[in-house]
N, C-alpha and C positions, 0 to 999 in steps of 0.2 A: 801338172802331172796327173795321170789317171791311175788309180790304185784299186785293186780288188783285194779285199781282206776277208778271209774265211776263218772264223773262230766259232766252233760249235758250242762253246760255253756262253750262255746268255749273260752270266754274271760278270764276265770280263769283256765281252765284245764291245759294249757301248763305250766304256771308258777308254779302251785302247784305240778304237776307231776315231773317237773324238780327239785324242792326243795326236794322232796322225794327221788329221785334217787341220787342226789348229796350229800345231807347231811347225808343220811343213807347208801349210797352205796348199794342200793337195786335194783333189777331188776324190774322196774315198767312198767306195761302195762296200758296206759291211754285210756279210751273209752268214747264215748259221749252218748251211748244209751244202753238200756237193751239188745237189739238184739246183738250188738257187744260184750257185756259182756258174753252173753250166748254162742256165737260162740267161743269166746276165751276159756271159761271154757270147752267146748266140746273137745278142742284140747290139752290143757295143761296137764301135768302129775304132776305138783306141784303147790300148792297154800298155802302160809303162812298167808297172810293177805288180806282181802277184805275191801276196803273203798268205800262206795257207798252212794249216796243220799238216804234218806229214802223215800221221795216222788219225783219220777222222773218227772212224769206228771200225768194227770188226770186218766190214766189207767195203768201206770207202777209204780212199787214200788221196792225199794231196799230190802224190806222184801222177796219178791219173789226171788230176786237174791241171798239173803242170804241163803234161803232154798235150792236153787239149788247148791250153792257152798258147803254148809256143807254136802249135800247128797253125794257129791263126795269126799270132803276133811274134814272129821269130826274133825280133829285136827286144822283146820284153825281158825283164829281169825277174828272178824268183827268190823268195826267202821262205824257208821252211821253219815252222815252229813245232815244238813237240813236248808232250808230257811224258813220253816213254823213252826207254833206252833204245836207240836205233842201231845198236850193234847188229851186224848182219845185213843192214839195209844200205851199205855203202854204194853198191851198184845202182840202186834206185835213186839215191840222193844225187849221184852223178856229179859231185863237185859243187853243187849249189850251197850257199851258206845256210846254217841251221842255228836257230836260237832256242836253247833249252828253256822250257817253262818250269821255273823252280819255285814260285812263279816269277816271271820277270816283271819289271815295272813298266808302265807306259813309256817313260822316258827312255829306257833301254831299248824298247821296241823302235822308237823313233830313230835313235842313233843307228841301230842295226839296219833299219829300212833305208836310211840315207846312204849307208855304206854299200848296201846291196845294189842300189840304183846306180851308183858311181863305179862299181866294179865291172870288169869285163865278164862276159858269159863264159862258163866252163867250156873247154874244147869238146867234151863228150857229154853234153847236157841231155841229149836225147837217146840214151841207151835203150835198146828194145827190151821188152819183157823176155824172160827166159822162155824157150820153146815149151810147148805142152809136153808133159811126161808121156801121155798117151797120144800117139799119132792117129789121125783120122783113119778109120778102117780097122783099128785094133779091136779084137774080141776080148772081153773080160767076162768070163762066164757066158751067160745068155745075152750079153749086151754088146752091141757094136757101136763104137765111138764114132761120132760124126764131126764134132768140133768142140773146142774149149770155149766155154761161155765166160767164166770168171776165174781169176787167180786170187786166192785169199792167203792169209798168213799160214794157215795150217791145212788148207785143202785146195783142190782144184775142182771146178764144176764143169761138166761136159754135157752137151746135148748128145743123146744116144738113142738107139732103137733096141727094145726088148725083142729079139729076133723071133722067139717062139710064138708071140702073139702080135708081132708087128706094131708094138705100142711105143710111141715116142716118150722118152723119160729124161729127167735130169739125173745125171750120175755124179755123185759127190765122192771124190777120191781123197783119202788122207794122203798128204804129200809124203812120198816114200822115204825121203831123207829124214823124216821125223819118227819113223817106225821103231827106231832104237831107243826112244824115250818113253818108258812105261807110263808115266803120268799123263803124257799127251795122248797115248793110245787109249788109256782108260777114260779120259775126258771125251774122246771121240765116240767111244762105245756108249758112254752115259748119254750123250746127246742123241745117239740113235734110239736108245730106249725111250727117252722122253718124247722125241718126235713121234715115235710109233704109238704112244699113248694118247696123242691128241687127235680127236676126230671131230672135225667141223667142216661144213660144206664150203666155207670160204678160206680154208687153210689147206694148202696143197698137201695131200697125205703122203706118208712114207710107204713105199711099196715093199722094199726088200732091203735087208742089211746082210752083207756077206763078206767073204774073204776068198780071193782067188790068187794063187801063187804068192801068198803072203801079203797081198795088197788089201787094205781095208777100204770098203766103200759102202754106200747105200744109194738107193734110187728113190726118187720122189716124182710126183706128178709135175708136169710142165703146166703151169696155170694157163687157163684159156685167155685168148685175146692178146693184147699188146701191153708191154710194160710201160710205166711212166717214162722210163729212159727212152723208149722208142718214140713216145709222143713228144718228149722234149726235142729229140734230134730231128723230128719231122717239122718242128716249128709250129705245132698245132696248139690250139687252146680248147678248153672245155666249157660247155654251157652250164648254166645254173643247175639244171636237172642232173647233168653228168657229174658235176662236182658234188652235188648232194648224195647221189648214189655211191660215188667213189668213197667219200668220207664215211658214209653209213656202213658200207661193207667192211672197210678197214677197222672201224671202231667196234663193229660187232665181233669180228674175229679176235681183235686184241683183248676186248673185255672178257670174252670167253676164256682165253688162255690165262690171262693175268689173274682172273678170279679163281682159277684152279691152282694158283701158286707158281706158275711157270715163269721163269726169268726169260729175258730175250735180249738180243742185240738191237741196236737202233735200226729201224726200217730205212731202206734206201730206195731210190727210184727204180732199182732193178727188182725189188721185192714185191711191187704192187702192180697188179694187172687189171685191165678192164676189157670185158668182152663186148661183142656186138650189141648185146642187150643192155649195156652200161652197168653190168653187174661186176663188182670188184671182188678180187680174191688176193691172197698174199702167199708168199713163200713161207714155209715153216721156219721161222726165225727163233724158235723157242729152244731153251736149254735148261739144264738143271740149275738149281740155285747155287750161287757162288758168293764171294765176298762183295761183289759189286752189285748194288741194287739201283734201279732206275726210278726216278720220280715220274709217275704217270703224267702229271700235268706238264712237265718239261717235254716228255715224249710226244704228247698231244700237240704242244706248241711247235715242236720240230716237224711234225707231220704237216701242220698248217703252213709253215715256212716252205716246206717242200712243194706243196700244192699251189701256193699263191701264184707263182709265175705261170701256171697252166690256166689260170682263171681268165675267161674272156672279159671284156669290158662290161660295165653296168652291173647287172644282177649277180653274175657269178663272182665278180670281184667283191661286190658288196656282201655277199654271203660269207666269203672267207674272212673279210674284215670283221664282220659281226661275230663270227666264231672265235677269231683271234682275241677279240676284246674281252672275252670271258675266260677265266682260268678254270679249266675243266680237266678231270681225269677221264679215262676211257668210258666209264659208266655214265658220267655226266654228258660227255660228247654224244654217246649213243642215244641218251634221252632227248637231247636237243635235236638230233637228227630225226628221231621218231616224230617229233612235233612238226618239224619242217616238212617231212615227207607227207604227213597227214594233210597239212595245209596245201601242199602242191597237188595232192590227190583230189582234194576238194576243188581246187582251181581247175584242174583238168576235167573233172566231171562237169563243172559249170560251163567250161568252154565247149564241151561236147553238146551239152544241153542247148547252149546258146548259139551254136553254129547254124548259120542260115540254111545249110543244106540238110539239117536233121530231118529224118522221116519218122513219124510216130509209129509206124508199123514196121520200120526197118526194111522198106521196099526198095531202097536204093539199088540200082543195077538189076531190078527184076525184069523178066522178059516182057515184050509188048503185050502179049495176050493176057498176062497177069494184071497189067495195068488196066486194060479194058474191062476185065472182069471186076476188078476192085472198084473202078469208077462206077460201073453199072450198079454194083452192090451198094455203093454210097448213096446213089440217087434213091434206091429203094428204101434204104434205112433212113435217109433224111426225110423222105416223104412220110414214112410211117411215124418217125419221131415227131414231126410237126403235127401229125394227126393226133397223137396222144399227148403231145406237149412235154416230152421228157428227155429228148435226145441231147439237145444243145441249147445254150442260152439264146433267146430270140434277139435279133438285131433290133435296136430301138427304131421306132418310126419317126423320132424327132429329127428334123432336117439338120444336116451337118452345117457347121458354120466355121468360118476362118477367123472370127473375132476371138480375142482372148479376154475373159473376164478377169479383171485385176482386183485384188482385195487389199485394203489398207491395213497395214500393221502399225499400230501406234508407237510413238517414241516411248522409251522408258526402260527400266531394268528387266532382266529375265534370268532364269537359271540356265546355265550352259554346261553341257556335259554332266558330270556327276552332281557337284554341289557348288559350282562356281557362279558367282553373280556378275553379270556384265550389263552393259548399257548400249542401246542402239538408237539412232535417230529414226524418225518415221520412214517407211518405204512401202512400196506396193509390190505384191507378188502375184503371179498368175494362179488362179484358183485351181486350174487343172494342168496336168502335164501336156506339153505341146503335142498336138495330134497329127496324124498323117495328112489330113486336109490342110491344116495350117502350114505344115512344112512344104506341101506341094505348092502352095501359094508363093512361098519363099523361092523355091526352085524356078517357078515360072517367072518371077521378077528378075532373077539372075539371067534367065535366058533372054528376056526383053532388053536388058541393059548389061550386056556382058562386060562392058568396060568399067563398070562400077564394082569395086571390090570391098567386101566386108571382112576380109581375112584378117586374122591376128598377125601382127608383124613377125612372130616367130614360127608361123606355120611352115612346115617343110616345103621346099620348092617342088618336091616330087608329088605333092598333093595338089592336083589341078582342078578339082571340082568338089561339090558337096553332096554328091549323089550317094546315098547309102547302098550297100550291096543289094542286088536284085530289086532295085527300086521299082522298076516297071511292073514286075510281078506283084510286088506288095501293093502298089497303088491300084492295079487292076482288081485285085481281090477285095480291097477296101471299097472300091466304087461299086462292085457287083454284090457285095455282102456275102461272098463265098469264103471258103476256108483257105487258110495259109498256115503251113506247119501244123495242121490238124485243129486249128482254132478258127472260129468264125470271125471275120474281120468287118470293120466298118471304117468310114472316114473319121470317126471319132475315136478310133483306136490310137493309143499313144504311138508316136513315131519312135522307132528303136533302130539299132545298128548305126547310130550316129556317133562319130568320135567327138572329142572335145572341141576340135577346130570347127566342126559343123555346128555344134551348139553355140559356140561363141559367135560365129558369123550370122546365124539366124537371129540371135538376140540383138546384135548390132544393127541388123537390117530393120528390126522392129523399133529401133531407137531405145533399146533397153540393154540389159546385161545379164550374165548368169549370177545367181545368188551366191553370196559368201556362205561358208559353213555356219557362221553365227546367224545370218538371216534365215537360212534354211531351217535351222534347229528351233529358232524362236517361233517361226510360222507353224512348225509341226507340233511343238510341245506347249505353246502358250507361254505366258510370263511365269507360270508356276512350275514349269519343268515337268510336265506329265510324262509318265512312262510310255503311254500310247496317245495318239491324237485324241481319242475319245475318253481318256481318263487313265486311272492307274490299275484297272483290272484287265487282265488279258481276255481276249475273245478271239477264237479261231474263225469266227464267222464274219467279223467286221471288215477285215482287210483281205485283199487278194494276195495271199501268201502261200508258201509251199507246203502247208500241212495237208493239203489235198492234191499236191502236185504228183503227176505220174510221168516219168520220163518217156514211157512208151505211148502215152496219150490215151490209153484205153479206159482208165478209171479216174482220170484227173477231174478236178472241179466239183467234187461231190459236196463241198462245204459252201463255196461261194459261187459256184456255177461256171467258173472259168479255170481251165488248166493253165493257160498262158495269160496273155494280156486281156484286160477288160476294157470296154469303151468308157470314156470319161463321162458320158451322159447317163450312166446307170445310177440307180440309188445305191448308196454305200454308207456303211457305218464308219468308214475310214475318213473321218472329218475332224479337223483340228478345232480348237476353241475359236479360231478366227474364221472358220468355214473353208479352210484349205483342204482339198481332196487328195487322197492317195499318197500321203506322206509315209505311211507305214509299209504299204505294199504296192502292188501292180507292177511298176518298173522302178528300179533305182535311178538316181539322177545325178548328173554332173554338177559340180559346183565350181566357183571361180577360185577358191582358196579359202583359208580360214578367216582372213581379215580383208577388208576392202583395200584394193590397190597394193596388195602384198603378193610376192611371188608364190608359186606352188611350194608346199612343204617338202622337206626331204623324206624319202621313203624310210620308215623306221628300220627295215631290214637291209636296205641298200643306201647307205648315207651319201653316196656320190650321185644318187639318182633323185631328181626333183620331178614329182608327178602330181597331177590333179587328184582331188579326193572325191569319191562318190558317196552319196548319202542315201539312206532309206533302204527298205527291204524290197523284195520283188516276188513274183509269182512262184519261183522255185526255191525261195529261202524260207525256212521254217520260222515260225513266230518265236520271239524271245523278248525279254525285258530290255534288251540293249538295241533294239531296232533303230531307235531314233538318236542314239548317241554313238554307235559304232562308226568309225571312220574307215571306209574301204579305200585303200590306196590302189589306184589303177596301175597296170603294168607300164602304160605310157599313155600320152594324150591321143595316140593313134588307135587305141583299143576300141573295138566295136563289139557289142553283144546284143542278142535278142532280148535281154532282160534289162536294158538300160535306155533311158530317155533323158528328158530334162524339162525344166520350167524356167521362166525368166522373172526378173524384177526390174522395177523402175524407181529412181530416186524422186521423181515428181509424179503428181497425180496424172494419170492418163486423161486424154481428152474426154470431156463430159463428166469428170469426177472432181473437177476443181471447185 
C-alpha cells in the first residue's frame, strides 16, 4: 500500500509515520507542507491512502490536497486529522473520516488509517468550493474584479484591475458572512494597519484599504513573476543560483519584518514569487501579535521543506541539503546566504575572467574597421614598446622542448594542511606545469594512433577528444610568439582549458599519473610545511599571482611582468624547497584526489556530488597565507578555465634518473 502522510508538526511527524510503516508494513511518504505533498503527487504513479491535516495553516488546507489527490487517483481513500474544531467545515469534509488530534497516539492513527482504507468512499467526496462572492466584472469602488485567486477562512482574494490607473492588483475581501462579528472585523482592520506599516522592496505593499457598500477590503501589489505554486504545477526545477536567490530574497523579507516584531502566518507556495531576473518577493503575510508565536527556526525548516522538491539534481539539491542540516533562524539564514552569494559572485567573476572568449579591451562585436585600426595600433605600440623595452615581457629565446624534467621527492614524513603529520613513499613530480608544446605532442600522438585510448574508464561518452577550446588558435599564437587574450604566448606557456579527463589522459600517455593532494602539497611546501614555496614570508613579487591582475588587461602584470600566464622557462622566485616551480601561482592544477587510489572527495557544499580537487593559486588569485593548503573543489571534472593546468608524477624514476 502507498500512503501519503502530511503532518506540519515536525515533533510528531516522524513517530507517527514510523508507526504507519512498521505496524501496517506500508510504503509511507511523510511530508510537512502542502508544497511537498503536491510535488510528491506530481511524481507518483500510485496512491492508496492520503492522511492529511484538514487545516494546515491560515492559507493551506488538506481539502485542497484531497481534491488534487483524488483528481489523479479517484480510487484513493482519505483520512483527515485536525487540531481545530471543524464545525462549519462539514461541506468541505464531505463525509471523509476525521481523527481529532487531542493529541492522538500513533496506535490510534494506525487503527483509523486501516479503517479508512477499508471503508467505501463517501458518495459526495468531491464537493466543489462555494462560488466566489464577487463575480468576474463586478466593480468594487475603483476596482474591477477579474477572477478569484484563493479562498481563506476569513477572506477571499481576487485578481482585479484598478480602473483609474489600469493597474493589476490583488483585492482581499473580508467574507461578507463574517461582517456581523465585531471581533473578526477589528482583526481584519488591525491586519490592514500592520500591513500598511511594512515597507520593504521584497514584500508586496498594501495599496489601499477601504469599504464599499459595507464590504471591507484592501488591495495589494501582485508580486512580479511566477509563484512557487505555478512552478510546481509546471513540473519545473530550479538551479543552484535560482535556489540561492530565492531563499535569500525570502529570508531578507522575513528577517526585516520579524525583527520589527511582526507576527505572520506560515508561508505557502502561493506566497513566494520569482521574477525573470531570479529575484524573489513575497506576499505580505504579516499580522499583529497574537497569542500564537512561531518558532523562527521551525519556520525556516518549513521553507526548506517547501523548496526542496524544486531543487534540481546535484548542486541545487546539495545546497538545500546543507542549509537544512543547520538549525537557523531568519537572521542566520540570511547571513549564510550572504556568504553563499559572495562565493557564487567570485566564481562568476572568475568564469568571466577565464572564459576563452574574453577580450581585454571589451572589443567583442566591434565593427571590422575598428579591428583594423586596433591591430594597426598594436603593431605600432608593440614596436615602440620593444624599442624602449617596457611594453610586455619578452618571449624567451630558449628553444622549446617537449621533455619534462622530473624532480625526485624523497620518502618520509611531512606537514600536511595546517599541522597534520603524514608520510609518503618516494615519488617524482614534474618540475614545471605541462606546456602547450608538450600537450601538442600528446595530441599529435593521438592522431597518429587513434585506436589507442588513454581515457579514464569513467570519462563521459559524450567527450570524444582531448582538444581544449580554440586549440588551433592557442597553438598558432604560441608558435608565433604573438598575443592571445592580451598576453604574449610561447610554446613554454602552460597549457590551460584542459578538463580533468584531458589531464588524466595526458599523464597516462606519458606513463605517469596526476599527483595526489598529499604529493602536490609536499612538493610545494617541503617536509616542514612552509606557508609559501620560498619560505614563510609573503612576497607579492615571487609568484605570478593576482595582486597585479587587471581584468581589462590594460595595467596588469606590473609586479611580475605577466597579467595572465607566464612561460615555464622564465626565472621565478616561486620555487619550492625541492626545486618545483609555480606551485603558488601561474595556473592552478588538477589533482587525482587526496590519497592514492582513492575516489574523488565529496563536495563540502554538495554532499551528493563527488568532484576532483584543484590545488595552487593562479594569475588572477590574490596572494594569501593559504595558497598551498586551500582545497578548491571543481564544479565537475568537465570544467575548463584559462587559469588551470596540471603537472604529472611518477612512482618510479624516469629513464636516465635511475
